[in-house]
N, CA, C and O atoms as CSV, one atom per row, in Angstrom:
chain,resi,resn,atom,element,x,y,z
A,1,MET,N,N,-13.757,-21.424,-65.448
A,1,MET,CA,C,-12.118,-21.102,-65.448
A,1,MET,C,C,-11.327,-20.370,-64.012
A,1,MET,O,O,-10.379,-20.736,-63.318
A,2,LEU,N,N,-12.190,-19.236,-63.979
A,2,LEU,CA,C,-13.007,-18.292,-63.618
A,2,LEU,C,C,-13.285,-18.700,-61.798
A,2,LEU,O,O,-12.475,-18.310,-60.957
A,3,SER,N,N,-14.684,-19.618,-61.363
A,3,SER,CA,C,-14.648,-19.892,-60.873
A,3,SER,C,C,-13.587,-20.921,-60.049
A,3,SER,O,O,-13.725,-21.163,-58.850
A,4,LYS,N,N,-12.278,-21.607,-61.062
A,4,LYS,CA,C,-11.974,-22.727,-60.058
A,4,LYS,C,C,-10.575,-21.318,-59.668
A,4,LYS,O,O,-9.745,-21.737,-58.862
A,5,LEU,N,N,-10.409,-20.364,-59.982
A,5,LEU,CA,C,-9.206,-19.408,-59.863
A,5,LEU,C,C,-9.831,-18.363,-58.570
A,5,LEU,O,O,-9.192,-17.411,-58.121
A,6,LYS,N,N,-11.112,-18.744,-58.132
A,6,LYS,CA,C,-10.972,-18.014,-57.043
A,6,LYS,C,C,-11.284,-19.528,-55.947
A,6,LYS,O,O,-11.216,-19.347,-54.732
A,7,LYS,N,N,-11.599,-20.888,-56.459
A,7,LYS,CA,C,-11.401,-21.927,-54.902
A,7,LYS,C,C,-10.110,-21.595,-54.927
A,7,LYS,O,O,-9.750,-21.413,-53.764
A,8,LEU,N,N,-8.853,-21.351,-56.010
A,8,LEU,CA,C,-7.933,-21.533,-55.374
A,8,LEU,C,C,-6.887,-20.385,-54.549
A,8,LEU,O,O,-5.803,-20.298,-53.973
A,9,PHE,N,N,-8.327,-19.443,-55.047
A,9,PHE,CA,C,-7.498,-17.925,-54.209
A,9,PHE,C,C,-8.294,-18.495,-53.032
A,9,PHE,O,O,-7.603,-18.428,-52.016
A,10,LYS,N,N,-9.411,-18.994,-52.819
A,10,LYS,CA,C,-10.197,-18.915,-51.100
A,10,LYS,C,C,-8.950,-20.045,-50.333
A,10,LYS,O,O,-8.452,-19.784,-49.238
A,11,ILE,N,N,-8.620,-21.194,-51.070
A,11,ILE,CA,C,-8.019,-21.777,-50.046
A,11,ILE,C,C,-6.058,-21.289,-49.680
A,11,ILE,O,O,-5.477,-21.713,-48.682
A,12,SER,N,N,-5.172,-20.080,-51.059
A,12,SER,CA,C,-4.120,-19.837,-50.076
A,12,SER,C,C,-4.540,-18.864,-49.545
A,12,SER,O,O,-3.798,-18.345,-48.711
A,13,LYS,N,N,-5.819,-18.260,-49.798
A,13,LYS,CA,C,-5.916,-17.460,-48.070
A,13,LYS,C,C,-6.123,-17.390,-47.181
A,13,LYS,O,O,-5.819,-16.522,-46.362
A,14,LYS,N,N,-6.982,-18.724,-47.041
A,14,LYS,CA,C,-7.161,-19.232,-45.263
A,14,LYS,C,C,-5.654,-19.876,-45.038
A,14,LYS,O,O,-5.505,-20.006,-43.824
A,15,LYS,N,N,-4.344,-20.380,-45.838
A,15,LYS,CA,C,-3.574,-21.061,-45.672
A,15,LYS,C,C,-3.517,-19.862,-45.215
A,15,LYS,O,O,-4.081,-19.753,-44.126
A,16,THR,N,N,-3.043,-18.890,-45.629
A,16,THR,CA,C,-1.789,-18.273,-45.398
A,16,THR,C,C,-2.315,-17.287,-43.700
A,16,THR,O,O,-1.628,-16.452,-43.111
A,17,ILE,N,N,-3.952,-17.877,-43.252
A,17,ILE,CA,C,-4.096,-16.878,-42.650
A,17,ILE,C,C,-3.611,-17.713,-40.952
A,17,ILE,O,O,-3.350,-17.406,-39.789
A,18,LYS,N,N,-3.773,-19.293,-42.138
A,18,LYS,CA,C,-3.445,-20.004,-40.472
A,18,LYS,C,C,-2.239,-20.052,-40.419
A,18,LYS,O,O,-1.933,-19.257,-39.531
A,19,ASN,N,N,-1.732,-20.305,-40.649
A,19,ASN,CA,C,-0.009,-20.058,-40.655
A,19,ASN,C,C,0.700,-18.938,-39.805
A,19,ASN,O,O,1.586,-19.036,-38.956
A,20,SER,N,N,0.073,-17.913,-40.268
A,20,SER,CA,C,0.566,-16.588,-39.360
A,20,SER,C,C,-0.405,-16.016,-38.486
A,20,SER,O,O,-0.247,-14.884,-38.029
A,21,SER,N,N,-1.692,-16.931,-38.144
A,21,SER,CA,C,-2.180,-16.892,-36.579
A,21,SER,C,C,-1.542,-17.546,-35.512
A,21,SER,O,O,-1.442,-17.124,-34.361
A,22,LYS,N,N,-0.931,-19.066,-36.165
A,22,LYS,CA,C,0.027,-19.990,-35.004
A,22,LYS,C,C,1.112,-18.489,-34.887
A,22,LYS,O,O,1.249,-17.901,-33.814
A,23,SER,N,N,1.609,-18.169,-35.804
A,23,SER,CA,C,2.746,-17.766,-35.565
A,23,SER,C,C,2.650,-16.297,-34.823
A,23,SER,O,O,3.692,-15.722,-34.507
A,24,THR,N,N,1.376,-15.717,-34.559
A,24,THR,CA,C,1.174,-15.169,-33.352
A,24,THR,C,C,0.618,-15.425,-32.704
A,24,THR,O,O,0.053,-14.417,-32.279
A,25,LYS,N,N,0.220,-16.499,-32.078
A,25,LYS,CA,C,-0.299,-16.998,-31.313
A,25,LYS,C,C,0.992,-17.233,-30.365
A,25,LYS,O,O,1.023,-17.359,-29.140
A,26,LYS,N,N,1.805,-17.248,-31.088
A,26,LYS,CA,C,3.262,-18.328,-29.957
A,26,LYS,C,C,3.681,-17.248,-29.984
A,26,LYS,O,O,4.550,-17.346,-29.117
A,27,THR,N,N,3.767,-15.449,-30.609
A,27,THR,CA,C,4.735,-14.335,-29.345
A,27,THR,C,C,3.540,-13.984,-28.713
A,27,THR,O,O,4.016,-13.659,-27.625
A,28,SER,N,N,2.354,-13.813,-28.599
A,28,SER,CA,C,1.823,-13.101,-27.824
A,28,SER,C,C,1.916,-13.998,-26.766
A,28,SER,O,O,1.762,-13.454,-25.672
A,29,ARG,N,N,2.164,-15.466,-26.729
A,29,ARG,CA,C,2.559,-16.254,-25.780
A,29,ARG,C,C,3.615,-15.758,-24.346
A,29,ARG,O,O,3.670,-15.546,-23.135
A,30,LYS,N,N,4.418,-15.800,-25.801
A,30,LYS,CA,C,5.183,-15.130,-25.035
A,30,LYS,C,C,5.344,-13.717,-24.490
A,30,LYS,O,O,6.139,-13.433,-23.594
A,31,LYS,N,N,4.720,-13.053,-24.953
A,31,LYS,CA,C,4.596,-11.600,-24.394
A,31,LYS,C,C,4.745,-12.044,-22.970
A,31,LYS,O,O,5.456,-11.952,-21.969
A,32,ILE,N,N,3.028,-12.890,-23.754
A,32,ILE,CA,C,2.370,-12.604,-21.647
A,32,ILE,C,C,2.927,-13.391,-20.956
A,32,ILE,O,O,2.341,-13.360,-19.874
A,33,SER,N,N,4.112,-14.439,-20.910
A,33,SER,CA,C,4.831,-15.622,-19.894
A,33,SER,C,C,5.197,-14.265,-19.498
A,33,SER,O,O,4.587,-13.695,-18.593
A,34,ASN,N,N,6.466,-13.550,-20.327
A,34,ASN,CA,C,7.085,-11.871,-19.702
A,34,ASN,C,C,6.990,-11.308,-18.871
A,34,ASN,O,O,7.757,-10.885,-18.006
A,35,VAL,N,N,5.336,-11.213,-19.202
A,35,VAL,CA,C,4.631,-10.325,-18.301
A,35,VAL,C,C,4.180,-10.799,-16.761
A,35,VAL,O,O,4.182,-10.101,-15.747
A,36,LYS,N,N,4.048,-11.280,-16.808
A,36,LYS,CA,C,3.972,-12.770,-15.908
A,36,LYS,C,C,5.159,-13.027,-14.828
A,36,LYS,O,O,5.274,-13.542,-13.716
A,37,LYS,N,N,5.524,-12.737,-15.257
A,37,LYS,CA,C,7.433,-13.367,-14.367
A,37,LYS,C,C,7.616,-11.571,-14.280
A,37,LYS,O,O,7.772,-11.073,-13.165
A,38,SER,N,N,7.603,-11.202,-14.789
A,38,SER,CA,C,7.495,-10.065,-13.831
A,38,SER,C,C,6.794,-8.760,-12.799
A,38,SER,O,O,7.210,-7.648,-12.471
A,39,LYS,N,N,5.551,-9.525,-12.505
A,39,LYS,CA,C,5.228,-9.019,-11.857
A,39,LYS,C,C,4.829,-9.995,-10.224
A,39,LYS,O,O,3.937,-9.941,-9.376
A,40,ILE,N,N,5.835,-10.671,-10.409
A,40,ILE,CA,C,5.239,-11.950,-9.223
A,40,ILE,C,C,6.019,-11.173,-8.166
A,40,ILE,O,O,7.038,-10.498,-8.305
A,41,LYS,N,N,5.086,-11.505,-6.763
A,41,LYS,CA,C,5.029,-11.520,-5.608
A,41,LYS,C,C,6.223,-11.743,-4.609
A,41,LYS,O,O,6.911,-12.747,-4.421
A,42,PRO,N,N,6.262,-10.275,-3.921
A,42,PRO,CA,C,7.921,-11.540,-3.055
A,42,PRO,C,C,6.395,-11.999,-1.943
A,42,PRO,O,O,5.269,-11.545,-1.737
A,43,SER,N,N,7.367,-13.324,-1.397
A,43,SER,CA,C,7.013,-14.192,-0.410
A,43,SER,C,C,6.613,-13.390,0.733
A,43,SER,O,O,7.033,-12.254,0.950
A,44,LYS,N,N,5.814,-14.002,1.428
A,44,LYS,CA,C,4.930,-13.284,2.625
A,44,LYS,C,C,7.009,-13.069,3.587
A,44,LYS,O,O,7.496,-12.056,4.089
A,45,LYS,N,N,7.514,-14.229,3.473
A,45,LYS,CA,C,8.732,-14.096,4.268
A,45,LYS,C,C,9.611,-13.042,4.024
A,45,LYS,O,O,10.146,-12.578,5.031
A,46,GLN,N,N,9.827,-12.669,3.222
A,46,GLN,CA,C,10.564,-11.691,2.349
A,46,GLN,C,C,9.907,-10.704,3.039
A,46,GLN,O,O,10.133,-10.547,4.239
A,47,ALA,N,N,8.994,-9.904,2.342
A,47,ALA,CA,C,7.415,-9.102,3.053
A,47,ALA,C,C,7.403,-8.919,4.760
A,47,ALA,O,O,7.023,-7.829,5.187
A,48,ILE,N,N,7.718,-9.724,5.501
A,48,ILE,CA,C,7.765,-9.796,6.962
A,48,ILE,C,C,9.559,-9.478,7.444
A,48,ILE,O,O,10.185,-9.177,8.460
A,49,LYS,N,N,9.709,-9.638,6.652
A,49,LYS,CA,C,11.633,-9.635,6.778
A,49,LYS,C,C,11.752,-7.815,6.072
A,49,LYS,O,O,12.360,-7.845,5.001
A,50,ARG,N,N,11.575,-7.241,6.230
A,50,ARG,CA,C,11.359,-6.265,5.108
A,50,ARG,C,C,10.729,-4.367,6.164
A,50,ARG,O,O,10.949,-3.156,6.180
A,51,ILE,N,N,9.637,-5.787,7.027
A,51,ILE,CA,C,8.334,-4.414,7.944
A,51,ILE,C,C,9.891,-4.742,9.014
A,51,ILE,O,O,10.774,-3.897,9.165
A,52,LYS,N,N,9.904,-5.562,9.384
A,52,LYS,CA,C,10.803,-5.955,10.568
A,52,LYS,C,C,12.104,-5.126,10.285
A,52,LYS,O,O,12.754,-5.005,11.324
A,53,LEU,N,N,12.709,-4.496,9.167
A,53,LEU,CA,C,13.712,-4.283,9.020
A,53,LEU,C,C,13.460,-2.615,8.781
A,53,LEU,O,O,14.514,-2.094,9.145
A,54,ARG,N,N,12.952,-2.039,8.535
A,54,ARG,CA,C,12.614,-1.169,8.847
A,54,ARG,C,C,11.624,-0.262,9.708
A,54,ARG,O,O,11.546,0.958,9.563
A,55,THR,N,N,10.562,-1.317,11.005
A,55,THR,CA,C,10.058,-1.159,12.245
A,55,THR,C,C,11.918,-1.069,12.944
A,55,THR,O,O,12.143,0.048,13.409
A,56,SER,N,N,12.956,-1.904,13.028
A,56,SER,CA,C,13.994,-2.371,13.706
A,56,SER,C,C,15.011,-0.751,12.993
A,56,SER,O,O,16.242,-0.764,13.006
A,57,THR,N,N,14.683,-0.248,12.769
A,57,THR,CA,C,15.880,0.713,12.584
A,57,THR,C,C,15.817,1.622,12.923
A,57,THR,O,O,16.854,1.753,13.573
A,58,ASN,N,N,14.989,2.989,13.011
A,58,ASN,CA,C,14.649,3.886,12.746
A,58,ASN,C,C,13.191,4.276,12.883
A,58,ASN,O,O,12.727,5.330,12.448
A,59,GLU,N,N,12.088,2.765,13.915
A,59,GLU,CA,C,10.584,3.578,14.644
A,59,GLU,C,C,9.980,2.243,14.920
A,59,GLU,O,O,10.219,1.106,14.514
A,60,GLU,N,N,9.353,2.621,15.521
A,60,GLU,CA,C,8.623,1.777,17.087
A,60,GLU,C,C,7.081,2.360,16.894
A,60,GLU,O,O,6.294,3.251,16.576
A,61,LEU,N,N,7.378,1.061,17.371
A,61,LEU,CA,C,5.744,0.937,16.834
A,61,LEU,C,C,5.230,1.095,17.918
A,61,LEU,O,O,5.416,0.052,18.545
A,62,VAL,N,N,4.455,2.099,18.763
A,62,VAL,CA,C,3.786,2.957,20.051
A,62,VAL,C,C,2.230,2.945,20.207
A,62,VAL,O,O,1.787,3.324,21.291
A,63,GLY,N,N,1.029,2.402,18.872
A,63,GLY,CA,C,-0.498,2.465,18.590
A,63,GLY,C,C,-0.907,2.694,16.995
A,63,GLY,O,O,-0.358,3.056,15.955
A,64,ILE,N,N,-2.100,2.297,17.414
A,64,ILE,CA,C,-2.944,2.174,16.659
A,64,ILE,C,C,-3.957,3.401,16.888
A,64,ILE,O,O,-4.402,3.677,18.003
A,65,ILE,N,N,-4.382,4.353,15.314
A,65,ILE,CA,C,-5.354,4.972,15.146
A,65,ILE,C,C,-7.121,4.674,14.737
A,65,ILE,O,O,-7.765,4.643,13.689
A,66,THR,N,N,-7.425,4.494,16.158
A,66,THR,CA,C,-9.009,4.392,17.213
A,66,THR,C,C,-10.253,4.899,15.724
A,66,THR,O,O,-10.857,4.267,14.857
A,67,HIS,N,N,-10.115,6.575,16.175
A,67,HIS,CA,C,-11.172,7.493,15.281
A,67,HIS,C,C,-10.729,8.742,14.680
A,67,HIS,O,O,-10.055,9.394,15.478
A,68,TYR,N,N,-10.801,9.013,14.129
A,68,TYR,CA,C,-10.764,10.604,13.288
A,68,TYR,C,C,-12.325,12.073,13.587
A,68,TYR,O,O,-13.535,11.922,13.417
A,69,PHE,N,N,-12.045,12.528,13.758
A,69,PHE,CA,C,-12.799,13.323,13.512
A,69,PHE,C,C,-12.515,14.584,12.681
A,69,PHE,O,O,-11.833,15.406,13.293
A,70,PRO,N,N,-12.877,14.942,11.417
A,70,PRO,CA,C,-12.962,15.488,9.650
A,70,PRO,C,C,-12.756,16.641,10.701
A,70,PRO,O,O,-11.807,16.840,11.459
A,71,HIS,N,N,-14.026,17.400,10.505
A,71,HIS,CA,C,-14.059,18.956,10.713
A,71,HIS,C,C,-13.301,19.231,11.809
A,71,HIS,O,O,-13.443,20.448,11.688
A,72,VAL,N,N,-12.667,19.139,12.704
A,72,VAL,CA,C,-11.537,19.554,13.295
A,72,VAL,C,C,-9.791,18.567,12.999
A,72,VAL,O,O,-8.954,18.773,13.879
A,73,LYS,N,N,-9.426,17.738,12.000
A,73,LYS,CA,C,-8.983,16.959,11.752
A,73,LYS,C,C,-7.765,16.358,12.672
A,73,LYS,O,O,-6.556,16.573,12.755
A,74,ALA,N,N,-8.729,15.473,13.334
A,74,ALA,CA,C,-7.859,14.929,15.146
A,74,ALA,C,C,-8.214,13.699,14.396
A,74,ALA,O,O,-8.942,13.330,13.474
A,75,GLY,N,N,-7.032,13.082,15.547
A,75,GLY,CA,C,-6.960,11.150,15.295
A,75,GLY,C,C,-6.614,11.780,16.453
A,75,GLY,O,O,-6.188,12.839,16.914
A,76,VAL,N,N,-7.306,9.677,16.979
A,76,VAL,CA,C,-7.427,9.693,18.231
A,76,VAL,C,C,-6.607,8.304,18.124
A,76,VAL,O,O,-7.064,7.354,17.488
A,77,ILE,N,N,-5.291,8.253,18.832
A,77,ILE,CA,C,-4.713,7.017,19.389
A,77,ILE,C,C,-4.054,6.378,20.134
A,77,ILE,O,O,-2.949,6.747,20.531
A,78,LYS,N,N,-4.680,5.174,20.496
A,78,LYS,CA,C,-4.741,4.144,21.364
A,78,LYS,C,C,-3.113,3.820,21.882
A,78,LYS,O,O,-2.738,2.753,21.396
A,79,ILE,N,N,-2.252,4.358,22.588
A,79,ILE,CA,C,-0.533,4.309,23.059
A,79,ILE,C,C,-1.357,2.739,23.663
A,79,ILE,O,O,-2.333,2.607,24.402
A,80,LYS,N,N,-0.244,1.428,22.796
A,80,LYS,CA,C,0.379,0.815,23.482
A,80,LYS,C,C,1.484,-0.401,23.963
A,80,LYS,O,O,1.859,-1.467,24.451
A,81,LYS,N,N,1.594,0.980,23.261
A,81,LYS,CA,C,3.868,0.515,24.601
A,81,LYS,C,C,3.990,1.997,23.397
A,81,LYS,O,O,3.515,2.487,22.372
A,82,GLY,N,N,5.265,2.215,24.754
A,82,GLY,CA,C,6.014,3.278,25.294
A,82,GLY,C,C,5.661,5.070,25.617
A,82,GLY,O,O,4.862,5.291,26.526
A,83,THR,N,N,6.007,5.763,25.187
A,83,THR,CA,C,5.286,7.627,25.558
A,83,THR,C,C,5.379,8.189,24.119
A,83,THR,O,O,5.902,7.763,23.089
A,84,ILE,N,N,4.962,8.851,24.304
A,84,ILE,CA,C,4.472,9.789,23.255
A,84,ILE,C,C,4.528,11.517,24.011
A,84,ILE,O,O,3.833,11.897,24.953
A,85,SER,N,N,5.309,12.127,23.444
A,85,SER,CA,C,5.070,13.498,23.713
A,85,SER,C,C,5.047,14.579,22.436
A,85,SER,O,O,5.033,14.601,21.205
A,86,LEU,N,N,5.052,15.571,23.746
A,86,LEU,CA,C,5.135,17.247,22.472
A,86,LEU,C,C,6.187,17.102,21.565
A,86,LEU,O,O,7.249,16.651,21.993
A,87,GLY,N,N,6.053,17.480,20.096
A,87,GLY,CA,C,7.902,17.492,19.798
A,87,GLY,C,C,8.463,16.250,18.638
A,87,GLY,O,O,9.152,16.223,17.618
A,88,ASP,N,N,7.508,15.040,19.712
A,88,ASP,CA,C,7.648,13.482,18.551
A,88,ASP,C,C,7.490,13.795,17.204
A,88,ASP,O,O,6.862,14.752,16.751
A,89,SER,N,N,8.043,13.009,16.640
A,89,SER,CA,C,7.798,12.545,15.118
A,89,SER,C,C,6.974,11.368,14.852
A,89,SER,O,O,7.566,10.356,15.229
A,90,LEU,N,N,5.502,11.054,14.199
A,90,LEU,CA,C,4.979,10.820,14.786
A,90,LEU,C,C,5.099,9.555,12.361
A,90,LEU,O,O,4.671,10.230,11.425
A,91,HIS,N,N,5.416,8.695,12.156
A,91,HIS,CA,C,4.592,7.623,11.033
A,91,HIS,C,C,3.663,6.880,11.168
A,91,HIS,O,O,3.425,5.758,11.615
A,92,ILE,N,N,2.950,8.060,10.496
A,92,ILE,CA,C,1.428,6.907,10.061
A,92,ILE,C,C,1.482,6.261,9.532
A,92,ILE,O,O,2.499,6.426,8.859
A,93,LYS,N,N,0.826,5.102,9.174
A,93,LYS,CA,C,0.801,3.738,8.254
A,93,LYS,C,C,-0.186,2.825,7.965
A,93,LYS,O,O,-0.339,1.800,8.630
A,94,GLY,N,N,-0.857,3.118,7.032
A,94,GLY,CA,C,-2.210,2.075,6.929
A,94,GLY,C,C,-2.403,1.859,5.529
A,94,GLY,O,O,-1.296,1.840,4.991
A,95,HIS,N,N,-3.201,1.710,4.817
A,95,HIS,CA,C,-3.958,0.341,3.262
A,95,HIS,C,C,-2.979,1.626,2.775
A,95,HIS,O,O,-1.805,1.637,2.405
A,96,THR,N,N,-4.310,3.072,2.989
A,96,THR,CA,C,-4.037,3.742,1.813
A,96,THR,C,C,-3.770,5.095,2.644
A,96,THR,O,O,-4.090,6.143,2.082
A,97,THR,N,N,-2.909,5.200,4.632
A,97,THR,CA,C,-2.437,6.137,4.713
A,97,THR,C,C,-1.011,6.363,4.772
A,97,THR,O,O,-0.419,5.362,5.175
A,98,ASP,N,N,-0.180,7.454,4.476
A,98,ASP,CA,C,1.266,6.841,4.702
A,98,ASP,C,C,1.544,8.554,4.965
A,98,ASP,O,O,0.861,9.176,4.151
A,99,PHE,N,N,2.186,9.302,5.682
A,99,PHE,CA,C,2.753,10.078,6.427
A,99,PHE,C,C,4.190,10.638,7.552
A,99,PHE,O,O,4.800,9.660,7.984
A,100,ILE,N,N,4.551,11.504,7.862
A,100,ILE,CA,C,5.134,11.903,8.804
A,100,ILE,C,C,4.277,13.138,9.546
A,100,ILE,O,O,3.443,13.729,8.859
A,101,GLN,N,N,4.413,13.411,10.510
A,101,GLN,CA,C,4.435,14.779,11.077
A,101,GLN,C,C,4.979,14.706,12.676
A,101,GLN,O,O,5.133,13.761,13.449
A,102,LYS,N,N,5.158,15.922,12.778
A,102,LYS,CA,C,5.490,16.316,14.216
A,102,LYS,C,C,4.666,16.813,14.714
A,102,LYS,O,O,3.772,17.453,14.161
A,103,ILE,N,N,4.846,16.551,16.237
A,103,ILE,CA,C,3.271,16.295,16.619
A,103,ILE,C,C,3.056,17.817,17.641
A,103,ILE,O,O,3.850,17.992,18.565
A,104,ASN,N,N,1.985,18.808,17.388
A,104,ASN,CA,C,1.773,20.075,18.153
A,104,ASN,C,C,1.166,20.036,19.059
A,104,ASN,O,O,1.390,20.827,19.976
A,105,SER,N,N,-0.004,18.934,19.149
A,105,SER,CA,C,-1.297,19.631,19.833
A,105,SER,C,C,-1.416,18.140,20.325
A,105,SER,O,O,-0.991,17.326,19.506
A,106,LEU,N,N,-2.087,17.436,21.919
A,106,LEU,CA,C,-1.536,16.804,22.423
A,106,LEU,C,C,-2.828,16.910,23.417
A,106,LEU,O,O,-2.760,17.598,24.435
A,107,GLU,N,N,-4.064,16.156,23.048
A,107,GLU,CA,C,-4.764,16.127,24.303
A,107,GLU,C,C,-5.785,15.219,25.071
A,107,GLU,O,O,-6.681,14.964,24.267
A,108,ILE,N,N,-5.973,14.775,25.963
A,108,ILE,CA,C,-6.575,13.457,26.482
A,108,ILE,C,C,-7.578,14.446,26.870
A,108,ILE,O,O,-7.272,15.428,27.547
A,109,ASP,N,N,-9.071,14.161,26.358
A,109,ASP,CA,C,-10.621,13.877,26.656
A,109,ASP,C,C,-10.577,16.123,26.752
A,109,ASP,O,O,-10.457,16.629,27.868
A,110,ARG,N,N,-10.648,16.710,25.954
A,110,ARG,CA,C,-9.357,17.558,25.922
A,110,ARG,C,C,-8.890,19.215,27.021
A,110,ARG,O,O,-9.002,20.417,27.260
A,111,LYS,N,N,-8.551,18.412,27.188
A,111,LYS,CA,C,-7.131,19.000,28.215
A,111,LYS,C,C,-6.046,18.787,27.684
A,111,LYS,O,O,-5.543,17.682,27.890
A,112,PRO,N,N,-5.294,19.800,26.798
A,112,PRO,CA,C,-4.416,20.023,26.484
A,112,PRO,C,C,-2.828,19.545,27.698
A,112,PRO,O,O,-2.355,20.310,28.539
A,113,ILE,N,N,-2.365,18.207,27.418
A,113,ILE,CA,C,-1.004,17.537,28.297
A,113,ILE,C,C,0.030,17.334,27.878
A,113,ILE,O,O,-0.263,17.092,26.707
A,114,GLN,N,N,1.218,17.229,27.951
A,114,GLN,CA,C,2.380,17.252,27.428
A,114,GLN,C,C,2.977,15.830,27.560
A,114,GLN,O,O,4.048,16.040,26.990
A,115,SER,N,N,3.008,14.897,27.818
A,115,SER,CA,C,2.739,13.344,27.597
A,115,SER,C,C,2.268,12.528,27.512
A,115,SER,O,O,2.939,12.071,28.437
A,116,ALA,N,N,1.461,11.495,27.186
A,116,ALA,CA,C,1.478,9.794,26.935
A,116,ALA,C,C,1.450,8.854,28.048
A,116,ALA,O,O,1.580,9.572,29.039
A,117,THR,N,N,1.372,7.887,28.355
A,117,THR,CA,C,2.426,6.754,28.855
A,117,THR,C,C,0.864,5.098,27.690
A,117,THR,O,O,-0.208,4.989,27.095
A,118,LYS,N,N,1.604,4.648,27.997
A,118,LYS,CA,C,1.344,3.027,27.881
A,118,LYS,C,C,-0.661,2.697,27.767
A,118,LYS,O,O,-1.084,2.829,28.916
A,119,GLY,N,N,-1.416,2.473,27.145
A,119,GLY,CA,C,-3.065,2.273,27.717
A,119,GLY,C,C,-3.626,3.251,27.898
A,119,GLY,O,O,-4.457,2.975,28.763
A,120,LYS,N,N,-3.777,4.860,27.482
A,120,LYS,CA,C,-3.730,6.349,26.809
A,120,LYS,C,C,-4.518,5.713,26.308
A,120,LYS,O,O,-4.514,4.482,26.292
A,121,GLU,N,N,-5.587,6.649,25.656
A,121,GLU,CA,C,-5.972,7.343,24.013
A,121,GLU,C,C,-5.885,8.780,24.020
A,121,GLU,O,O,-6.814,9.302,24.635
A,122,ILE,N,N,-5.476,9.169,23.776
A,122,ILE,CA,C,-4.698,11.232,23.388
A,122,ILE,C,C,-5.717,11.542,21.614
A,122,ILE,O,O,-6.233,10.908,20.694
A,123,GLY,N,N,-5.544,12.536,21.944
A,123,GLY,CA,C,-6.006,12.859,20.563
A,123,GLY,C,C,-4.857,14.198,20.095
A,123,GLY,O,O,-4.237,15.083,20.684
A,124,ILE,N,N,-5.033,13.690,18.607
A,124,ILE,CA,C,-4.056,14.730,18.072
A,124,ILE,C,C,-4.784,15.223,16.975
A,124,ILE,O,O,-5.735,14.622,16.474
A,125,LEU,N,N,-4.155,16.804,16.421
A,125,LEU,CA,C,-4.536,17.114,14.764
A,125,LEU,C,C,-3.494,16.318,14.264
A,125,LEU,O,O,-2.422,15.881,14.682
A,126,VAL,N,N,-4.504,16.249,12.693
A,126,VAL,CA,C,-3.388,15.658,11.820
A,126,VAL,C,C,-3.480,16.599,10.910
A,126,VAL,O,O,-4.172,17.613,11.003
A,127,LYS,N,N,-2.252,16.049,9.309
A,127,LYS,CA,C,-2.714,17.167,8.207
A,127,LYS,C,C,-3.202,16.112,7.404
A,127,LYS,O,O,-3.734,16.398,6.331
A,128,SER,N,N,-3.090,14.800,7.804
A,128,SER,CA,C,-4.214,14.451,6.288
A,128,SER,C,C,-5.160,13.244,7.373
A,128,SER,O,O,-5.049,13.175,8.597
A,129,ARG,N,N,-5.706,12.728,6.846
A,129,ARG,CA,C,-6.779,11.755,6.850
A,129,ARG,C,C,-6.344,10.598,7.699
A,129,ARG,O,O,-5.456,9.886,7.231
A,130,VAL,N,N,-6.806,10.325,8.796
A,130,VAL,CA,C,-6.310,9.048,9.046
A,130,VAL,C,C,-7.613,7.751,9.179
A,130,VAL,O,O,-8.769,8.166,9.103
A,131,ARG,N,N,-7.454,6.608,9.324
A,131,ARG,CA,C,-8.601,5.338,9.342
A,131,ARG,C,C,-7.909,4.990,10.886
A,131,ARG,O,O,-6.959,5.312,11.599
A,132,HIS,N,N,-8.831,4.299,10.859
A,132,HIS,CA,C,-9.460,3.072,11.939
A,132,HIS,C,C,-8.403,2.226,11.616
A,132,HIS,O,O,-8.464,1.799,10.463
A,133,ASN,N,N,-7.400,1.829,12.314
A,133,ASN,CA,C,-6.195,0.863,12.614
A,133,ASN,C,C,-5.404,0.934,11.859
A,133,ASN,O,O,-5.418,-0.171,11.316
A,134,ASP,N,N,-4.213,1.871,11.143
A,134,ASP,CA,C,-3.633,2.392,10.656
A,134,ASP,C,C,-2.298,3.104,12.171
A,134,ASP,O,O,-2.166,3.934,13.071
A,135,LYS,N,N,-1.628,1.931,11.424
A,135,LYS,CA,C,-0.474,1.900,12.676
A,135,LYS,C,C,0.295,3.494,13.017
A,135,LYS,O,O,0.255,4.446,12.238
A,136,VAL,N,N,0.711,3.490,13.840
A,136,VAL,CA,C,1.790,4.562,14.727
A,136,VAL,C,C,2.902,4.135,15.265
A,136,VAL,O,O,3.183,3.423,16.229
A,137,TYR,N,N,3.786,5.005,14.038
A,137,TYR,CA,C,5.829,4.501,15.118
A,137,TYR,C,C,6.277,5.727,14.600
A,137,TYR,O,O,6.421,6.345,13.545
A,138,LYS,N,N,6.530,5.849,16.588
A,138,LYS,CA,C,7.233,6.860,16.650
A,138,LYS,C,C,8.596,6.702,16.114
A,138,LYS,O,O,9.116,5.615,16.367
A,139,LEU,N,N,9.522,7.823,15.202
A,139,LEU,CA,C,10.040,7.713,15.147
A,139,LEU,C,C,11.791,8.391,15.722
A,139,LEU,O,O,11.774,9.564,16.094
A,140,LYS,N,N,13.109,7.687,15.765
A,140,LYS,CA,C,14.195,7.734,16.692
A,140,LYS,C,C,14.892,8.594,16.735
A,140,LYS,O,O,15.816,8.599,17.548
């Protein structure tokens, strides 16, 4: 008689476990689907629109960073468009870089200058590390 009870008890346990696992699977699927929906990335068109809006309103792309000297904390900018002069505010934006800084020092071949135009490579002191191919925007 005891063995019959054990068998019955084992069978009833298995049924409850199966039923409870089904319900947890359903709820866990719902939770996962909600998480996936909240992490939807914007499309490329939306990202491009955001970039155009940001740059067209108050910033103008003037160049890119070509080199960084860590000992003196200086970056080299290749000017692609426009001019850069002392006192201008620059927004340097890259994969991990993002800061705004006013220009206090501007040099070409270790000689201080007041302004530089398209095609020149200039050196500026920067407050944070910059990386190759970071974009340089001039604030209007």
